[in-house]
C-alpha positions in Angstrom: -20.0 -5.2 -18.7 -17.9 -5.1 -22.0 -13.9 -4.9 -22.1 -13.7 -1.6 -21.9 -10.7 -0.2 -24.2 -7.6 0.3 -21.5 -3.7 1.2 -21.9 -1.2 -0.9 -21.9 -0.4 0.5 -18.2 -4.2 -0.4 -17.2 -4.0 -4.1 -18.6 -0.8 -5.0 -16.7 -2.0 -3.7 -13.8 -5.6 -5.2 -14.4 -3.7 -8.3 -14.6 -1.9 -8.0 -11.5 -5.0 -7.7 -10.0 -6.5 -10.7 -11.5 -3.7 -12.8 -10.0 -4.2 -12.4 -6.6 -3.9 -9.0 -4.1 -1.4 -7.1 -5.4 0.6 -4.9 -3.4 0.2 -1.3 -4.4 4.0 -1.3 -4.0 4.7 -4.0 -6.2 3.1 -1.3 -9.9 5.9 0.6 -10.6 7.7 -3.1 -10.9 4.7 -4.2 -13.1 5.2 -0.8 -15.1 8.4 -0.9 -15.5 8.2 -3.2 -18.6 6.7 -0.8 -20.6 8.9 2.4 -19.2 12.2 0.3 -18.6 14.7 4.0 -18.7 11.5 5.4 -16.2 12.7 6.4 -12.5 11.1 4.8 -9.4 9.6 8.3 -8.8 7.6 8.4 -12.1 6.8 4.4 -12.3 4.9 4.7 -9.2 3.1 8.7 -10.4 1.8 6.8 -12.9 0.4 3.7 -10.9 -1.0 6.3 -8.9 -2.7 7.7 -12.3 -3.9 4.2 -13.1 -5.1 2.5 -9.8 -7.0 5.3 -9.7 -8.4 5.0 -13.4 -9.1 1.2 -12.5 -10.9 2.0 -9.4 -13.0 4.5 -11.4 -13.8 2.5 -13.9 -15.1 -0.4 -11.5 -12.6 -2.9 -12.2 -10.5 -2.7 -9.1 -11.0 -2.7 -5.3 -8.4 -2.1 -2.7 -8.0 -3.4 0.8 -6.3 -3.4 4.0 -4.1 -6.3 4.5 -1.8 -6.7 7.7 1.4 -8.0 6.3 2.4 -10.7 5.1 -0.8 -12.5 4.6 -3.0 -11.2 6.9 -7.0 -10.9 6.3 -8.4 -8.8 3.1 -10.6 -5.5 4.4 -12.1 -3.9 1.8 -12.2 -0.4 1.6 -14.6 2.3 0.6 -14.7 3.8 -2.8 -14.5 7.5 -1.3 -11.4 6.4 1.2 -10.0 4.0 -1.6 -9.7 7.3 -3.8 -8.3 9.8 -1.0 -6.2 6.8 0.1 -4.0 6.8 -3.3 -2.1 10.0 -3.3 -0.6 9.2 0.7 3.0 8.3 -0.3 4.1 5.3 1.8 1.1 3.0 0.5 3.8 2.9 -2.2 6.2 1.3 -0.3 7.6 -1.6 0.6 5.6 -2.7 3.6 7.7 -4.5 6.4 6.1 -7.8 8.4 3.1 -6.9 10.7 2.5 -3.4 9.0 -1.1 -3.0 7.6 -0.6 -2.1 3.6 -2.8 -1.8 0.8 -3.3 -4.4 -1.8 -6.0 -4.2 -4.9 -7.8 -6.6 -6.7 -9.7 -6.8 -9.8 -14.0 -7.0 -9.0 -15.4 -10.5 -9.6 -16.9 -8.7 -12.8 -14.0 -7.6 -13.8 -12.4 -11.0 -13.9 -15.2 -12.3 -15.4 -15.4 -10.0 -18.5 -10.9 -10.3 -18.7 -11.4 -13.7 -18.8 -14.1 -14.3 -20.7 -15.7 -15.8 -18.3 -19.5 -16.8 -18.3 -20.7 -15.7 -15.0 -24.7 -16.7 -15.7 
């Protein structure tokens, strides 16, 4: 896999996903660096679009997690794509709630950090 040309928004969220299992609700906060005067609603819309693009490119996967530190359960791609339009997953989850997190795929992480996977 070669590194695709990524927008600044895609790079920021891919970095978030490569660091750990990022909560989707955290994505608009990350995008604030690029769009400091944007409304919270518009940042959520940008985050939805960007995460969807990264998912389509095979660079991230979505997971369910019981907050705050529960086990990660991988969502099938079809379900993951549909779930992105759900409003509640973009809000900070209370303790004990099931949240949606995202993480970079192993291949994306190796390319992003230029690791040798052979």
